[in-house]
C-alpha positions, -999 to +999 in steps of 0.1 A: +327+262-553+303+274-534+305+304-517+294+304-481+288+329-454+312+335-429+298+349-391+335+360-370+330+350-338+366+362-320+376+384-297+408+404-299+434+387-270+458+411-246+484+386-232+511+396-207+549+401-211+564+361-217+537+342-223+537+349-264+539+317-287+556+295-296+586+283-284+610+315-291+635+296-311+604+271-329+607+299-363+627+326-369+615+367-366+610+382-394+593+342-409+616+340-427+634+299-439+596+291-432+591+270-459+622+239-456+616+247-413+586+235-415+572+197-416+542+188-431+518+180-403+491+167-428+466+185-408+460+209-443+436+194-472+456+180-494+457+206-532+436+183-554+404+192-530+408+223-532+377+220-554+354+208-524+358+237-498+341+274-505+359+299-515+379+320-495+398+357-508+412+382-488+382+406-488+353+376-479+373+364-448+405+366-445+409+404-437+384+400-417+402+373-399+437+390-394+424+426-377+403+401-350+422+377-343+461+393-357+466+420-359+463+436-322+500+422-320+508+423-357+501+451-370+523+479-379+512+506-363+498+491-331+508+510-304+516+477-279+533+440-299+535+424-262+564+403-278+556+399-312+577+397-337+582+430-355+594+415-388+561+397-383+533+425-397+502+414-414+489+456-426+486+437-462+471+408-478+508+401-497+515+406-459+500+374-450+513+354-484+546+366-482+543+344-444+521+319-453+541+291-437+542+307-405+508+319-405+497+277-410+520+261-387+504+283-356+472+293-360+466+256-379+464+223-372+442+207-335+467+227-311+471+258-325+495+282-307+481+318-319+461+338-312+480+328-282+451+334-257+423+318-278+399+339-299+398+324-332+373+292-339+380+263-353+352+266-378+381+301-384+411+280-376+401+257-412+388+288-431+419+299-425+441+268-441+419+263-470+427+303-476+462+297-474+462+265-490+435+265-519+433+303-527+452+319-540+483+345-536+471+377-533+433+370-529 
């Protein structure tokens, strides 16, 4: 696998109360049960194609992505959650992997709803999908 240098271009989003997306009924507040509930849209690379993707890990991508795009609302110690569900926390790599399906659902694809006011680039979202589809859990 090739290791590509990553330059994260993202901005922290501050959103108005009531604009937390997606529709509140789309997934459970705590992120539980999503593996059964989320339909595979076919937008992620099939597992058999993972040999041809860059090496993406928590250390070279994930941590920076979550700090820049998610932890403003989804960190356990953030002072303002702006409507983010209490159980959706991304303090550690294990927190992220535990909610992998929900993250892929709301942050991936052609029309991501997270971050709610943009900020992540299409390249960042593609790298996120590669990491969570092809990476090893906890890495």
